[in-house]
N, C-alpha and C positions, 0 to 999 in steps of 0.2 A: 049219822045219831046227833040229836040234839046238842049235846056239850062238846060237840067237835065242830058244829055250826057257829055255836058262841063262838068259841075257841078264835075261830080263824076270822072272826069280824071283829074281835076284840083286836086280833093281832095286826089287823088290818088298819083297823083305827090308829092304834098305838105308833104304829110304823109311820102311817101317813102323819099324825101330829107331830112324830119327831123331824119326821122332812122338813113339816113347815116353820118348827121353829130354829132346826139350823139353816134354815133359807132364812130365814128373819133377822137372824144373829148374823149372818154371812152378812148380808146388807147393810145393817147397823155397822157392824167393823168397816167395811170398803168405805162408807159416806164418812164415816169417822176417825181421822188419824189418833187423836189423844187417845181416845178409847181401844185403838188396834195394841196403839206403842203400848198401854196398860197392859192389854192381854198377853204382849208377846212377855214382857219382860217377869208377868207372873209365871207364863210357860214354860220359862228356862230357869227360873229361881231355885237354887238348890234346895232349898227348905221343902219349896213346894213336890218336888219332884220326888223327895226322899219319902215326904208323907205319902205321896200318891202310891210310889213303891210300896211301903208299908203295906199299906192299904189293900192292893192288888196280893201280897203276899200274905196276910190273914184272909182275906177273904177263899183265895184257891186253897188253904188249911184245912180252911172249916170245910170246906165245900166237899172236898177230897174225902174228910172223914165222918161226916155225914151221911154221905152217898153209902161208904163203907157199913156203917152199922146200917145203915134202910136195908141193904142187901139181907143181912141178918134177919131180920124181920117181912122182906118181900118174898124170899125164899119159899117158905111154906105154904105162904099163901096165893102167890101167881107167878110163874115159872117165868113166862111172856115179859112181864114186869119186873125180873128179877135180870134176864138176859138186857133188857134196855139198862140197865141203871149199871147191870156190869159194864156192858158196850161203853157207857158213859167215862165210868170209870176207865179202864183199859184207854178211850182215848184221851182221857186225861192225863196219864201218866207218857204216851207214846209223845203227846203235845209237848209238855215240859221236859223230855227225854230230846226231844230236836230242837227245842226252843235251848236249853240247857247246850247241845253241840255248838250250836250256831254261834251264840255269842261268848262259849269259848274261844273259838275260832278268830268270830270279829272283834272282839276287845281285848 
């Protein structure tokens, strides 16, 4: 269908643009030691890491509950969409459990 064709073109364009931006940033950091040092300090800063952790935590919570709420709306409308959302929710729960187990052993 047309929407699938558009989706794949958009996804390919987005992935390609992201790769070009990452390549340019990497080349810039390789040629500018002062910028590389500044980025390294920012990445290891405890405040920045705490902010990033909190952002991921809240994004995960919001995603989980929005998908759970969408399950109730989608079930009577489209069983295939319900199964897809349920699979995403199940994958999220399994990934969370695996990450929790891994980090409880590692840390």
